[in-house]
PARO-653888 format. One record per residue (C-alpha): residue number from 1; x, y, z. Coordinates in steps of 0.05 Angstrom, whole numbers, plus 5000, padded with zeros to 4 digits. Each point is the difference from the previous one (the first is absolute). Example, Ala and Ser with C-alpha at 12.3 -4.5 7.8 and 13.67 -1.06 7.14 Angstrom:
2
vogu	c1	c2	c3
1	5246	4910	5156
2	5027	5069	4987
END
This chain:
224
vogu	c1	c2	c3
1	9532	9461	6548
2	4967	4986	4934
3	4927	4981	5001
4	4988	4926	4986
5	4944	4970	4959
6	4990	4925	4997
7	5039	4942	5029
8	5068	4981	4973
9	5009	4927	4980
10	4927	4983	5007
11	4988	4978	4928
12	5066	4962	4997
13	4979	4957	5059
14	4929	4987	4973
15	5027	4983	4930
16	5056	4956	5028
17	4953	4962	5044
18	4948	4987	4947
19	5051	4985	4943
20	5042	4955	5047
21	4947	4959	5033
22	4945	4990	4948
23	5031	4934	4974
24	4997	4971	5070
25	4925	5019	5004
26	4990	4966	4932
27	5037	4938	5027
28	4955	4998	5061
29	4940	5000	4954
30	5031	4946	4961
31	5012	4959	5062
32	4927	5008	5022
33	4978	4976	4931
34	5047	4937	5003
35	4974	4986	5070
36	4930	4999	4974
37	5022	4952	4946
38	5029	4955	5054
39	4936	5000	5039
40	4949	4990	4944
41	5031	4969	4940
42	5071	4966	5004
43	5036	4997	5067
44	5066	4979	4967
45	5002	5053	4949
46	4971	5053	5044
47	5052	4985	5054
48	5057	5005	4950
49	4974	5064	4972
50	4991	5028	5071
51	5071	4982	5017
52	5025	5035	4937
53	4957	5060	5015
54	5031	5006	5070
55	5070	4997	4970
56	4979	5056	4950
57	4973	5043	5058
58	5065	4994	5037
59	5040	5019	4939
60	4954	5057	4986
61	5003	5025	5070
62	5076	4998	5001
63	5006	5038	4934
64	4943	5047	5018
65	5030	5022	5066
66	5067	5015	4964
67	4961	5042	4949
68	4961	5035	5055
69	5067	5017	5035
70	5027	5033	4939
71	4939	5047	4995
72	5005	5013	5076
73	5073	5017	4992
74	4979	5051	4947
75	4946	5026	5048
76	5052	5010	5054
77	5042	5041	4951
78	4938	5041	4983
79	4992	5014	5075
80	5071	5022	5008
81	4993	5048	4942
82	4933	5025	5024
83	5033	5016	5068
84	5056	5040	4965
85	4948	5038	4960
86	4957	5014	5061
87	5059	5038	5028
88	4995	5049	4942
89	4977	5072	5017
90	4926	5015	5010
91	4998	5029	4930
92	4998	4930	4973
93	4947	4947	4993
94	5014	4926	4991
95	4948	4953	4970
96	5017	4926	5015
97	4973	4946	4954
98	4972	5052	4952
99	4955	4968	4949
100	5015	5024	4930
101	4968	4963	4941
102	5020	4925	5010
103	5056	5015	5049
104	5007	5008	5074
105	5057	5052	5003
106	5041	4990	5064
107	5003	5075	5016
108	4980	5065	4965
109	5033	5060	5032
110	4967	5067	4988
111	5031	5067	5022
112	5026	5067	4974
113	5054	4966	4962
114	4950	4959	4958
115	4969	4932	4996
116	5043	4938	5007
117	4980	4927	4988
118	5044	4956	5043
119	5011	4927	4988
120	5037	4966	5058
121	5044	4937	4992
122	5028	4964	5060
123	5054	4961	4966
124	5060	4967	5037
125	5051	5000	4945
126	5044	5058	4976
127	4963	5043	4949
128	5038	5033	4944
129	4985	5034	4933
130	5038	4976	4943
131	4990	5018	4926
132	4934	5034	5018
133	4972	4937	5037
134	4990	4986	5073
135	5034	4938	5025
136	4999	4962	5065
137	5066	4966	5018
138	5019	5008	4926
139	4939	4965	4973
140	4937	5027	4967
141	4938	4993	5045
142	4942	4957	4977
143	4957	5063	4992
144	5028	5068	4984
145	4987	5048	5060
146	5014	5058	4955
147	4945	4982	4950
148	4954	4990	5061
149	5011	5069	5031
150	4997	5036	4934
151	4934	4965	4984
152	4973	5016	5069
153	5019	5074	4994
154	4961	5002	4932
155	4940	4968	5033
156	5002	5049	5059
157	5004	5058	4951
158	4940	4973	4961
159	4959	4989	5063
160	5014	5071	5024
161	4981	5027	4932
162	4934	4965	5002
163	4988	5031	5068
164	5014	5069	4973
165	5075	5014	5012
166	5052	5001	4946
167	5074	5001	5014
168	5064	4960	5000
169	5009	4939	5044
170	5072	4981	5016
171	5016	4924	5008
172	5044	4981	5058
173	5028	4930	5010
174	5020	4994	5073
175	5039	4941	5029
176	4977	4990	5071
177	5062	4956	5015
178	5048	5056	4980
179	5039	4953	4955
180	5003	5047	4939
181	5075	5011	4991
182	4995	5071	4969
183	4950	5023	5053
184	4964	5045	4952
185	4998	5004	4923
186	4954	5019	4944
187	4977	4949	4948
188	4951	5012	4943
189	4967	5056	5040
190	4995	4960	5063
191	5037	5012	5065
192	5034	4937	5028
193	5017	5009	5072
194	5014	4966	5066
195	4943	5011	5051
196	5051	5032	5050
197	5013	5055	4948
198	4925	5016	4990
199	4990	5052	5054
200	5057	5044	4979
201	4978	4998	4929
202	4933	5033	5017
203	5037	5055	5040
204	4990	5053	4947
205	4971	5069	4995
206	4977	4987	4930
207	4926	5015	4990
208	4966	4964	4941
209	4931	4998	5028
210	4975	5065	5037
211	4965	4991	5066
212	4928	5009	4976
213	5011	4952	4942
214	5032	4951	5046
215	4940	5001	5047
216	4954	4988	4941
217	5043	4942	4974
218	5002	4965	5069
219	4925	5006	5004
220	4991	4971	4933
221	5048	4940	5018
222	4965	4989	5066
223	4934	4990	4964
224	5028	4958	4942
END
């Protein structure tokens, strides 16, 4: 089994909860303010504003919970991928929620075959590559996952260089839902792959990082 560092999906859950529910907290503050207006200034206006605030809180809660669920769905995808990566041989180390620059990279895998920045997507629709672009059910996603994983790989490389290790970082875009039609492909230097195909992709005797250098790199990352 690979050695695991960090908790998969932790940042997604924290970020989703804060981003999804802060409007409700703001609405609660507004409700408290309007209630004070009703008590000390104008009962009519205060009561009206308080009622509006309660409606706003209800809407914010409904939308916020839907937003939180999207992040939690992503976290569940990260957990699935982390479980698959955990099953790699003991020559590998998996850093979940690795902080590199301004990004929390879902997983950074380090082993004899090199360093890999893994971005996980837990999409329901069918994923295809057409004309060099990643589509979901034939449509462009709101944000390009390819741009994201390429950026994160660069940030991991920069973070490791600052710690004293220079070397390539391979970007991997993994679909936890296994909905990528081609199963595995290469696009702009990134590996696009279904989560179920990850394990066999790391089954290689290729050695890019010698054992002593690998030990030093893992130590640097653990203290980053």
